[in-house]
N, C-alpha and C positions, 0 to 999 in steps of 0.2 A: 600603840594601845591599844583595846578593844574596847570599846564602850558599848555597856547592856543595853537594848531595844529597850527593857522591861524597865529600868530603872536608872539608867543611864550612866551608872558607875564604871568607870574605868577601870581596866584590867589587863594586865602583860598580854603578849600577843598570843604566848603560849597556853591560854587560860584556856580550860573547857567549861568553865563555868563562873558564872557570876560570882564574885567573892563578898558581894552584899545580900544579892536578892536569892542568890541560886541557882537562877534561871540558866539552862545550858548554852552554849555558843555551838552551833553546827557549823556543817562546812559552807552552808547556803550564806549563814550569819557572816560570816568574815566579806562576802561579796555587796556589791554597790544595789540599793534597793533601785527600781525602778526612777529614772529621770519622771520628771511634771508629763513634757511630751508623749511619754511612753503611756505612764499612766492614765493620759486622756483616751490616747488608741485605745490602749486596755479595756478602759470603761464605755466607750461607746461601741467596739464590738466592730460588726460590717459595715464598710463606709466609710471606715475613719477618714479618710483625707480629705470627703468630698464635704463632711462636718468641721472639721477642722478649718478646713476653707472660709465657711460662711461664719464661723463663731469669731474668726479675727474681724469682720465686718464692726463685731462687737467689744471691740479691743479688748485681743487674746490676755497680753500684759497687765492694763490699767485698772480703770473705776469705766466697768461695763455700761454699755449705752442702747439703747433699742436702735435698730436701722430697719429698712426695708429691706427684708430677705420674702424669697418665694422656696415653698416647699410642693415642690409637684407629688409624692408619694403621698404625704397627709392628705391632697386634696384630691387624688385621683383613686387613694383607698380609702377606705370610712375611716373619718378620722380619730373615734375613739378606738379603732384595734388600730390603728398607726402607735397612738398614745398606748396603748395594752402591750404592742411588739415593743416597745421601747422603755417597758418598766414605769410607765408613769401616770399610776393609777390612779390617782385626784385626778388629772386632766382626761383619763379615758371613762370614767363617771360621767363628769361637764358634758362631754362630747357623748355619750350616748345616752342622758337624759336630754339635753337641753332641746336638741334639733326633734327629736318625740315631741315633747311637750309642746315647743314652736309648731311643728305641722297640726298637734291636733287643735289647738288653741285657733292658730288663723284657716286652718282647710284647705292650705296651699301648701303644694308638694315642693313651692322653689324655697321656701325657707328652711330645707334643708342644704340648700345650695348655698344660701350665706353662711350657717355654720359652716360649710367646707372652706369658703374664700377665706373667713377669719382662722379657721386653722393654717390655710394656708401661709397666710401673711405671720402670725406669731409664733409657728412650731417651732421654728431655726431657734430663736430667742430663747423659751420654754426650755427648751431641748438644751439647749447652752448653759442657763442656769441648773436644772436637772444634773448635767455631770461636773458642772462647776462644784457644785456642795456634796455629790459624790464623794470628788476626788477628795477634795477639801474635810472631810469626815474621817476618810480614808489613811489620809497623811498625819491624823492629830491620832490614829491608835498606834500600841506600840510593837509594832509587829515582830517576830523574834525570826520570822527569815522570808527569803522572798517566796518563797510558795505560800505561805500563808498570806502573805499582800496578795498574789495575784487569784489567790482563790477567793480573795475578797470582794477582790474587782471582776470576778463574773458572776457572782453570786447577786452583787447590786445592780450591775451594768450589762451591757451586751441587749440580746435581745430575746425575746421567746417566738421561737419558729414556730410552734403550735398555731401563732395566731394566723397566718400567712392560709394553711387550711380551714379556719375560722371564717375568715376571708371571703373563700373561694364558693362555701358552702350560702353564706349568706348573698352573698350577688346570684347565687344562682338563685333562690327562693326571690328574693326581689326581683329578677327579671321574668320569674315566672310568675309572678303577683302584675305584675305591669303586663305581662302579654294579655294574663286573664282579665282586666280593665277593659284592656283595646277591646278585643275582643265583644266583650259584654257593650259596649258603645259608653262605656262611662269615664270616658276621657275628654275632659274641657275645659280647655284653658289651663291647665294645671292645677283645678280643684280637687279634691276626695271628693269621690262619688257618695253624695246624700245616704243618711242612713235611714230604711227604709223600716216603716214599724208595721210588722206582718198582725193582721186580725187577728186575734184569736178565735179560736176553732168553736169553743162554745157558746160563743154572744150570739144571741137569739136575733134574728130578723126583726127588722120593724115594719 
């Protein structure tokens, strides 16, 4: 018997359309949909084996719990760009604004390092939940065929390669600015150079 993916009605094996809702049976629909492991791999995309190995530390099949892991890419690669690369837009926003605000308030460049360490420790667990929830959402939908399921996985998961180029540009700008600060002798114990107020040109001499 063929089970309709849209309404779950059982139909004869030779049926081309569902007898209840009229949905067509394509040649793909008779095949098995992606298994759970395949769904996770497809959602993760590049370096799936590495991340699946990390995810097992959070109890892959049972109730998830946090375990201490380390993510070198998110630590070395600007954290908000890594989250953007992996399509975690809320965390990308948090790690874009948080370090900037902390550095501005404290006037201490090491504030950004603290945020990077936080990201390195928590990124695998955050990403685990992102993938888990994304896969569960896709599994709940009544797909008509495997191709549509795979397209949804590529849309919701995977990576955004353009972010690598953005990261290279930002790193180049950062090191150019850092070089300028050092050349001007304004680097002192990780503190930002003080803001100098320029005297007004039209101020009268006393």
